[in-house]
C-alpha positions in Angstrom: 70.0 106.2 137.9 73.7 106.8 137.8 74.2 103.7 135.7 71.6 105.0 133.2 73.3 108.4 132.9 76.7 106.8 132.5 75.4 104.4 129.9 73.7 107.2 128.0 76.9 109.2 127.9 78.8 106.2 126.8 76.4 105.4 123.9 76.5 109.1 122.8 80.3 109.1 122.8 80.5 105.9 120.8 77.9 107.2 118.3 79.8 110.5 117.8 83.1 108.8 117.5 81.7 106.4 114.9 80.2 109.2 112.9 83.6 111.0 112.9 85.4 107.8 111.7 82.9 107.4 108.8 84.3 110.7 107.4 87.9 109.4 107.4 87.6 107.4 104.1 89.2 107.8 100.7 85.8 108.1 99.2 84.7 111.1 101.3 88.0 112.8 100.5 87.5 112.1 96.8 84.0 113.7 96.9 85.6 116.9 98.4 88.3 117.0 95.7 85.8 116.5 92.9 83.5 119.2 94.3 86.5 121.6 94.5 87.4 120.7 90.8 83.8 121.3 89.7 83.7 124.7 91.4 87.2 126.1 90.8 89.1 124.3 88.1 87.3 124.9 84.8 88.2 121.3 83.9 85.7 119.2 82.0 85.6 116.2 84.3 83.7 114.1 81.8 87.0 113.8 79.9 89.2 113.0 82.9 89.6 110.1 85.3 90.2 111.5 88.8 91.5 109.0 91.3 92.5 109.6 94.9 95.5 107.3 95.2 96.5 108.0 98.8 95.1 109.7 101.9 96.8 110.5 105.2 94.6 111.5 108.1 95.7 113.5 111.1 93.1 114.7 113.6 90.7 116.9 111.6 93.1 117.3 108.6 93.9 115.1 105.6 96.4 115.1 102.8 95.4 113.4 99.6 97.3 112.5 96.5 95.1 112.6 93.4 96.0 111.3 89.9 94.5 112.8 86.7 94.4 111.0 83.4 92.5 111.4 80.2 89.5 109.0 80.3 90.5 105.5 79.7 94.3 106.2 79.4 96.1 105.2 82.6 99.6 105.3 81.1 102.3 107.0 83.2 103.1 109.7 80.7 99.5 110.8 80.1 98.5 112.3 83.4 99.6 114.3 86.4 99.5 114.0 90.2 98.4 116.7 92.6 98.4 116.9 96.4 95.4 118.3 98.2 95.2 119.6 101.8 91.8 119.1 103.4 90.1 120.0 106.7 87.0 118.6 108.3 84.3 121.3 108.6 80.7 120.8 109.6 80.8 117.0 109.0 82.5 117.0 105.6 85.9 117.5 104.0 86.8 120.9 102.5 89.9 121.5 100.3 92.1 124.1 102.0 95.1 124.0 99.6 96.5 122.5 96.5 100.1 121.5 95.8 101.8 120.1 92.7 103.2 116.6 92.9 106.5 118.0 94.2 104.7 119.4 97.2 105.1 123.1 96.6 102.1 125.4 96.4 100.9 126.1 92.9 100.8 129.8 93.7 104.6 129.7 94.1 105.0 129.3 90.3 104.9 132.6 88.5 103.2 132.7 85.1 105.5 131.8 82.2 106.3 134.5 79.7 106.7 133.7 76.0 110.0 131.9 75.4 110.5 131.1 79.1 110.9 127.4 79.8 111.7 126.4 76.2 114.8 124.7 77.4 112.7 122.1 79.3 111.0 120.9 76.1 112.1 117.7 74.5 114.6 117.9 71.6 112.7 118.8 68.3 109.7 120.1 70.1 108.4 123.4 68.5 108.8 126.6 70.5 105.8 127.6 72.6 106.7 131.2 72.2 105.3 131.8 68.8 103.3 130.3 65.9 104.2 126.9 64.5 106.6 126.9 61.6 105.9 124.4 58.8 
């Protein structure tokens, strides 16, 4: 009788552990990021390739690096990279925060005012502060 109870507890523990490990995959994290993008970004995902390039797991949390490129264009200069913080909730990953590729939260960047940031444009690039001059 004791053996049966011990065996049943052991099997239940193995089963629950296996289910938890099934969640710790790049594909499951990618699903959560795409769901977040669909619900909150306003991006047309039909025009973008969204690829989770790296995931780090720590207990019930994960950090994912996600690359965005126009469909079919994987050149280095055509896309951007974002970092997502996720947490395991009710058997699935949920995005809890988004950082730019430098690691700082997006909310830390104030909105640009016209003319601000023109110095970071490449030489010869038209100003973003006003209409294009021809």
